[in-house]
mmCIF file of the C-alpha atoms, coordinates in Angstrom:
data_MODEL
# 
_entry.id   MODEL 
# 
loop_
_atom_site.group_PDB 
_atom_site.id 
_atom_site.type_symbol 
_atom_site.label_atom_id 
_atom_site.label_alt_id 
_atom_site.label_comp_id 
_atom_site.label_asym_id 
_atom_site.label_entity_id 
_atom_site.label_seq_id 
_atom_site.pdbx_PDB_ins_code 
_atom_site.Cartn_x 
_atom_site.Cartn_y 
_atom_site.Cartn_z 
_atom_site.occupancy 
_atom_site.B_iso_or_equiv 
_atom_site.pdbx_formal_charge 
_atom_site.auth_seq_id 
_atom_site.auth_comp_id 
_atom_site.auth_asym_id 
_atom_site.auth_atom_id 
_atom_site.pdbx_PDB_model_num 
ATOM 1   C CA . MET A 1 1   ? 136.527 303.973 164.269 1.00 0.00 ? 1   MET A CA 1 
ATOM 2   C CA . PHE A 1 2   ? 139.798 302.477 165.469 1.00 0.00 ? 2   PHE A CA 1 
ATOM 3   C CA . ARG A 1 3   ? 139.199 303.949 168.934 1.00 0.00 ? 3   ARG A CA 1 
ATOM 4   C CA . ALA A 1 4   ? 136.037 301.922 169.217 1.00 0.00 ? 4   ALA A CA 1 
ATOM 5   C CA . LEU A 1 5   ? 138.004 298.742 168.453 1.00 0.00 ? 5   LEU A CA 1 
ATOM 6   C CA . ARG A 1 6   ? 140.648 299.272 171.134 1.00 0.00 ? 6   ARG A CA 1 
ATOM 7   C CA . PRO A 1 7   ? 138.653 297.647 173.971 1.00 0.00 ? 7   PRO A CA 1 
ATOM 8   C CA . LEU A 1 8   ? 137.864 294.678 171.726 1.00 0.00 ? 8   LEU A CA 1 
ATOM 9   C CA . VAL A 1 9   ? 141.519 294.274 170.716 1.00 0.00 ? 9   VAL A CA 1 
ATOM 10  C CA . ALA A 1 10  ? 142.603 294.508 174.356 1.00 0.00 ? 10  ALA A CA 1 
ATOM 11  C CA . LEU A 1 11  ? 140.048 291.858 175.303 1.00 0.00 ? 11  LEU A CA 1 
ATOM 12  C CA . LEU A 1 12  ? 141.239 289.535 172.523 1.00 0.00 ? 12  LEU A CA 1 
ATOM 13  C CA . VAL A 1 13  ? 144.871 289.953 173.580 1.00 0.00 ? 13  VAL A CA 1 
ATOM 14  C CA . LEU A 1 14  ? 143.928 289.126 177.164 1.00 0.00 ? 14  LEU A CA 1 
ATOM 15  C CA . VAL A 1 15  ? 141.927 286.045 176.135 1.00 0.00 ? 15  VAL A CA 1 
ATOM 16  C CA . PHE A 1 16  ? 144.744 284.692 173.946 1.00 0.00 ? 16  PHE A CA 1 
ATOM 17  C CA . THR A 1 17  ? 147.356 285.411 176.607 1.00 0.00 ? 17  THR A CA 1 
ATOM 18  C CA . VAL A 1 18  ? 145.403 283.531 179.259 1.00 0.00 ? 18  VAL A CA 1 
ATOM 19  C CA . ALA A 1 19  ? 144.576 280.677 176.878 1.00 0.00 ? 19  ALA A CA 1 
ATOM 20  C CA . LEU A 1 20  ? 148.116 280.207 175.598 1.00 0.00 ? 20  LEU A CA 1 
ATOM 21  C CA . THR A 1 21  ? 150.081 280.778 178.816 1.00 0.00 ? 21  THR A CA 1 
ATOM 22  C CA . PRO A 1 22  ? 149.855 277.121 179.971 1.00 0.00 ? 22  PRO A CA 1 
ATOM 23  C CA . ILE A 1 23  ? 151.209 275.964 176.615 1.00 0.00 ? 23  ILE A CA 1 
ATOM 24  C CA . PHE A 1 24  ? 154.261 278.201 176.680 1.00 0.00 ? 24  PHE A CA 1 
ATOM 25  C CA . ALA A 1 25  ? 154.816 278.109 180.428 1.00 0.00 ? 25  ALA A CA 1 
ATOM 26  C CA . ALA A 1 26  ? 155.029 274.319 180.668 1.00 0.00 ? 26  ALA A CA 1 
ATOM 27  C CA . GLU A 1 27  ? 157.829 273.491 183.031 1.00 0.00 ? 27  GLU A CA 1 
ATOM 28  C CA . ALA A 1 28  ? 160.921 271.843 181.635 1.00 0.00 ? 28  ALA A CA 1 
ATOM 29  C CA . PRO A 1 29  ? 162.036 268.743 183.484 1.00 0.00 ? 29  PRO A CA 1 
ATOM 30  C CA . ALA A 1 30  ? 164.126 269.678 186.485 1.00 0.00 ? 30  ALA A CA 1 
ATOM 31  C CA . GLU A 1 31  ? 167.636 268.504 187.229 1.00 0.00 ? 31  GLU A CA 1 
ATOM 32  C CA . ARG A 1 32  ? 167.512 265.251 189.195 1.00 0.00 ? 32  ARG A CA 1 
ATOM 33  C CA . THR A 1 33  ? 170.045 263.815 191.588 1.00 0.00 ? 33  THR A CA 1 
ATOM 34  C CA . LEU A 1 34  ? 169.921 260.107 192.328 1.00 0.00 ? 34  LEU A CA 1 
ATOM 35  C CA . THR A 1 35  ? 172.112 258.294 194.807 1.00 0.00 ? 35  THR A CA 1 
ATOM 36  C CA . GLY A 1 36  ? 173.060 254.673 195.036 1.00 0.00 ? 36  GLY A CA 1 
ATOM 37  C CA . THR A 1 37  ? 176.014 252.328 194.769 1.00 0.00 ? 37  THR A CA 1 
ATOM 38  C CA . TYR A 1 38  ? 178.392 250.898 192.211 1.00 0.00 ? 38  TYR A CA 1 
ATOM 39  C CA . MET A 1 39  ? 180.296 247.633 192.069 1.00 0.00 ? 39  MET A CA 1 
ATOM 40  C CA . TRP A 1 40  ? 183.527 247.412 190.087 1.00 0.00 ? 40  TRP A CA 1 
ATOM 41  C CA . GLU A 1 41  ? 183.814 243.667 189.589 1.00 0.00 ? 41  GLU A CA 1 
ATOM 42  C CA . GLN A 1 42  ? 187.401 243.463 188.285 1.00 0.00 ? 42  GLN A CA 1 
ATOM 43  C CA . ALA A 1 43  ? 188.769 245.374 191.286 1.00 0.00 ? 43  ALA A CA 1 
ATOM 44  C CA . ASN A 1 44  ? 186.236 243.854 193.702 1.00 0.00 ? 44  ASN A CA 1 
ATOM 45  C CA . GLU A 1 45  ? 185.455 247.373 194.893 1.00 0.00 ? 45  GLU A CA 1 
ATOM 46  C CA . ALA A 1 46  ? 182.100 248.932 195.719 1.00 0.00 ? 46  ALA A CA 1 
ATOM 47  C CA . GLY A 1 47  ? 181.156 252.430 196.770 1.00 0.00 ? 47  GLY A CA 1 
ATOM 48  C CA . ASP A 1 48  ? 178.628 255.209 196.910 1.00 0.00 ? 48  ASP A CA 1 
ATOM 49  C CA . LEU A 1 49  ? 177.456 256.783 193.680 1.00 0.00 ? 49  LEU A CA 1 
ATOM 50  C CA . LYS A 1 50  ? 175.746 260.099 192.967 1.00 0.00 ? 50  LYS A CA 1 
ATOM 51  C CA . ALA A 1 51  ? 174.293 260.724 189.502 1.00 0.00 ? 51  ALA A CA 1 
ATOM 52  C CA . ILE A 1 52  ? 173.188 264.203 188.465 1.00 0.00 ? 52  ILE A CA 1 
ATOM 53  C CA . PHE A 1 53  ? 170.858 264.220 185.447 1.00 0.00 ? 53  PHE A CA 1 
ATOM 54  C CA . THR A 1 54  ? 170.329 267.541 183.655 1.00 0.00 ? 54  THR A CA 1 
ATOM 55  C CA . PRO A 1 55  ? 167.593 267.633 180.995 1.00 0.00 ? 55  PRO A CA 1 
ATOM 56  C CA . ALA A 1 56  ? 168.835 268.180 177.442 1.00 0.00 ? 56  ALA A CA 1 
ATOM 57  C CA . GLU A 1 57  ? 165.622 267.506 175.518 1.00 0.00 ? 57  GLU A CA 1 
ATOM 58  C CA . GLU A 1 58  ? 162.682 265.112 175.796 1.00 0.00 ? 58  GLU A CA 1 
ATOM 59  C CA . GLY A 1 59  ? 164.067 261.755 176.935 1.00 0.00 ? 59  GLY A CA 1 
ATOM 60  C CA . HIS A 1 60  ? 167.719 262.867 176.722 1.00 0.00 ? 60  HIS A CA 1 
ATOM 61  C CA . TRP A 1 61  ? 169.932 263.921 179.618 1.00 0.00 ? 61  TRP A CA 1 
ATOM 62  C CA . LYS A 1 62  ? 173.394 265.151 180.435 1.00 0.00 ? 62  LYS A CA 1 
ATOM 63  C CA . VAL A 1 63  ? 174.707 263.031 183.271 1.00 0.00 ? 63  VAL A CA 1 
ATOM 64  C CA . ALA A 1 64  ? 177.586 263.265 185.745 1.00 0.00 ? 64  ALA A CA 1 
ATOM 65  C CA . PHE A 1 65  ? 178.490 260.307 187.960 1.00 0.00 ? 65  PHE A CA 1 
ATOM 66  C CA . HIS A 1 66  ? 180.326 261.272 191.169 1.00 0.00 ? 66  HIS A CA 1 
ATOM 67  C CA . PHE A 1 67  ? 182.137 258.511 193.073 1.00 0.00 ? 67  PHE A CA 1 
ATOM 68  C CA . VAL A 1 68  ? 185.316 257.572 194.921 1.00 0.00 ? 68  VAL A CA 1 
ATOM 69  C CA . PHE A 1 69  ? 187.377 254.708 193.507 1.00 0.00 ? 69  PHE A CA 1 
ATOM 70  C CA . GLN A 1 70  ? 190.517 253.432 195.247 1.00 0.00 ? 70  GLN A CA 1 
ATOM 71  C CA . GLY A 1 71  ? 190.584 256.532 197.439 1.00 0.00 ? 71  GLY A CA 1 
ATOM 72  C CA . GLN A 1 72  ? 190.295 259.084 194.612 1.00 0.00 ? 72  GLN A CA 1 
ATOM 73  C CA . ALA A 1 73  ? 187.234 261.200 193.771 1.00 0.00 ? 73  ALA A CA 1 
ATOM 74  C CA . HIS A 1 74  ? 186.035 261.002 190.166 1.00 0.00 ? 74  HIS A CA 1 
ATOM 75  C CA . VAL A 1 75  ? 183.370 262.572 187.964 1.00 0.00 ? 75  VAL A CA 1 
ATOM 76  C CA . TYR A 1 76  ? 182.513 260.746 184.737 1.00 0.00 ? 76  TYR A CA 1 
ATOM 77  C CA . SER A 1 77  ? 180.340 262.891 182.457 1.00 0.00 ? 77  SER A CA 1 
ATOM 78  C CA . GLY A 1 78  ? 178.309 262.236 179.333 1.00 0.00 ? 78  GLY A CA 1 
ATOM 79  C CA . THR A 1 79  ? 174.791 261.622 178.096 1.00 0.00 ? 79  THR A CA 1 
ATOM 80  C CA . ALA A 1 80  ? 171.862 259.342 178.865 1.00 0.00 ? 80  ALA A CA 1 
ATOM 81  C CA . ASP A 1 81  ? 168.699 258.387 176.999 1.00 0.00 ? 81  ASP A CA 1 
ATOM 82  C CA . GLY A 1 82  ? 165.463 257.283 178.633 1.00 0.00 ? 82  GLY A CA 1 
ATOM 83  C CA . LYS A 1 83  ? 163.163 258.162 181.500 1.00 0.00 ? 83  LYS A CA 1 
ATOM 84  C CA . LEU A 1 84  ? 164.153 258.484 185.138 1.00 0.00 ? 84  LEU A CA 1 
ATOM 85  C CA . ASP A 1 85  ? 161.231 256.609 186.630 1.00 0.00 ? 85  ASP A CA 1 
ATOM 86  C CA . GLN A 1 86  ? 160.171 253.579 184.531 1.00 0.00 ? 86  GLN A CA 1 
ATOM 87  C CA . GLY A 1 87  ? 161.754 251.693 181.662 1.00 0.00 ? 87  GLY A CA 1 
ATOM 88  C CA . ALA A 1 88  ? 165.117 251.521 179.968 1.00 0.00 ? 88  ALA A CA 1 
ATOM 89  C CA . LEU A 1 89  ? 167.936 254.007 180.523 1.00 0.00 ? 89  LEU A CA 1 
ATOM 90  C CA . SER A 1 90  ? 171.313 253.867 178.806 1.00 0.00 ? 90  SER A CA 1 
ATOM 91  C CA . GLY A 1 91  ? 174.205 256.191 178.235 1.00 0.00 ? 91  GLY A CA 1 
ATOM 92  C CA . ARG A 1 92  ? 177.832 256.897 177.582 1.00 0.00 ? 92  ARG A CA 1 
ATOM 93  C CA . VAL A 1 93  ? 180.314 258.766 179.790 1.00 0.00 ? 93  VAL A CA 1 
ATOM 94  C CA . GLU A 1 94  ? 183.941 259.796 179.518 1.00 0.00 ? 94  GLU A CA 1 
ATOM 95  C CA . THR A 1 95  ? 186.417 259.476 182.344 1.00 0.00 ? 95  THR A CA 1 
ATOM 96  C CA . ASP A 1 96  ? 187.536 262.634 184.089 1.00 0.00 ? 96  ASP A CA 1 
ATOM 97  C CA . GLN A 1 97  ? 191.147 261.884 183.179 1.00 0.00 ? 97  GLN A CA 1 
ATOM 98  C CA . GLY A 1 98  ? 190.503 261.315 179.478 1.00 0.00 ? 98  GLY A CA 1 
ATOM 99  C CA . ARG A 1 99  ? 191.511 257.687 179.728 1.00 0.00 ? 99  ARG A CA 1 
ATOM 100 C CA . GLY A 1 100 ? 188.434 256.058 178.303 1.00 0.00 ? 100 GLY A CA 1 
ATOM 101 C CA . VAL A 1 101 ? 184.752 255.793 177.643 1.00 0.00 ? 101 VAL A CA 1 
ATOM 102 C CA . PHE A 1 102 ? 182.203 253.766 179.573 1.00 0.00 ? 102 PHE A CA 1 
ATOM 103 C CA . THR A 1 103 ? 178.646 252.796 178.747 1.00 0.00 ? 103 THR A CA 1 
ATOM 104 C CA . PHE A 1 104 ? 175.845 251.979 181.140 1.00 0.00 ? 104 PHE A CA 1 
ATOM 105 C CA . GLN A 1 105 ? 172.468 250.418 180.646 1.00 0.00 ? 105 GLN A CA 1 
ATOM 106 C CA . GLY A 1 106 ? 169.657 249.096 182.719 1.00 0.00 ? 106 GLY A CA 1 
ATOM 107 C CA . GLU A 1 107 ? 166.096 249.646 183.725 1.00 0.00 ? 107 GLU A CA 1 
ATOM 108 C CA . PHE A 1 108 ? 164.042 251.663 186.152 1.00 0.00 ? 108 PHE A CA 1 
ATOM 109 C CA . LYS A 1 109 ? 161.331 249.791 187.988 1.00 0.00 ? 109 LYS A CA 1 
ATOM 110 C CA . ASP A 1 110 ? 159.271 251.499 190.689 1.00 0.00 ? 110 ASP A CA 1 
ATOM 111 C CA . GLY A 1 111 ? 161.766 254.382 190.837 1.00 0.00 ? 111 GLY A CA 1 
ATOM 112 C CA . LYS A 1 112 ? 164.866 252.174 191.261 1.00 0.00 ? 112 LYS A CA 1 
ATOM 113 C CA . PHE A 1 113 ? 167.480 251.786 188.520 1.00 0.00 ? 113 PHE A CA 1 
ATOM 114 C CA . THR A 1 114 ? 169.433 248.550 188.263 1.00 0.00 ? 114 THR A CA 1 
ATOM 115 C CA . GLY A 1 115 ? 172.041 248.249 185.559 1.00 0.00 ? 115 GLY A CA 1 
ATOM 116 C CA . SER A 1 116 ? 175.537 247.456 184.418 1.00 0.00 ? 116 SER A CA 1 
ATOM 117 C CA . HIS A 1 117 ? 178.529 249.429 183.186 1.00 0.00 ? 117 HIS A CA 1 
ATOM 118 C CA . ALA A 1 118 ? 181.186 248.534 180.639 1.00 0.00 ? 118 ALA A CA 1 
ATOM 119 C CA . ARG A 1 119 ? 184.427 249.953 179.236 1.00 0.00 ? 119 ARG A CA 1 
ATOM 120 C CA . LEU A 1 120 ? 184.549 250.632 175.503 1.00 0.00 ? 120 LEU A CA 1 
ATOM 121 C CA . SER A 1 121 ? 187.744 249.240 174.029 1.00 0.00 ? 121 SER A CA 1 
ATOM 122 C CA . ALA A 1 122 ? 188.389 248.978 170.283 1.00 0.00 ? 122 ALA A CA 1 
ATOM 123 C CA . GLY A 1 123 ? 184.635 249.231 169.678 1.00 0.00 ? 123 GLY A CA 1 
ATOM 124 C CA . ASN A 1 124 ? 183.822 246.365 172.061 1.00 0.00 ? 124 ASN A CA 1 
ATOM 125 C CA . GLU A 1 125 ? 182.170 246.600 175.464 1.00 0.00 ? 125 GLU A CA 1 
ATOM 126 C CA . GLU A 1 126 ? 183.940 244.884 178.346 1.00 0.00 ? 126 GLU A CA 1 
ATOM 127 C CA . ARG A 1 127 ? 181.643 244.553 181.369 1.00 0.00 ? 127 ARG A CA 1 
ATOM 128 C CA . THR A 1 128 ? 183.132 246.224 184.418 1.00 0.00 ? 128 THR A CA 1 
ATOM 129 C CA . GLY A 1 129 ? 180.363 246.030 187.004 1.00 0.00 ? 129 GLY A CA 1 
ATOM 130 C CA . THR A 1 130 ? 176.946 247.058 188.206 1.00 0.00 ? 130 THR A CA 1 
ATOM 131 C CA . LEU A 1 131 ? 175.181 250.150 189.518 1.00 0.00 ? 131 LEU A CA 1 
ATOM 132 C CA . VAL A 1 132 ? 171.990 250.829 191.451 1.00 0.00 ? 132 VAL A CA 1 
ATOM 133 C CA . LEU A 1 133 ? 170.307 254.241 191.777 1.00 0.00 ? 133 LEU A CA 1 
ATOM 134 C CA . GLY A 1 134 ? 167.245 255.444 193.669 1.00 0.00 ? 134 GLY A CA 1 
ATOM 135 C CA . GLY A 1 135 ? 164.715 253.269 195.372 1.00 0.00 ? 135 GLY A CA 1 
# 
C-alpha cells in the first residue's frame, strides 16, 4: 500500500518545493556603495565621500563612511535607518580613533541623498556640516 503512495508523495514534495522556493529564495538587499561629497563647516574643508551600506535587516543598515580629512584617511562606522532610494535616512557613526560619535540625517529624493552631520557632545548635537550621496 505504501509503495503505491510513493509517486503521489514525490509529486506533492515537488509541487510544494516549486511553490515555496520563491518565498524562501527571496534575495536579501545587496550591499550598496554610494559616492558623493562632504563639507566640514567648522574647518571650511570639503572632500570626496564613499559610503558603504551593508543590510542588517529590513530598513536597517551597517554603514562605513570613507573620506580624507586634513590629509588623513578615515573610516567612520556605525548604523543607519531608512531606505536608500526615497525618504528619510539617519544614523550614528563612531570615529575610527575612538574620539567621538557623529550623527547624520537627511533625505533621499530621486536617488540623491542630501543631509547634515553633527557631533554628539554631552548628549547634544553640534552641527558640523553637510553631505551629499548619489545622484
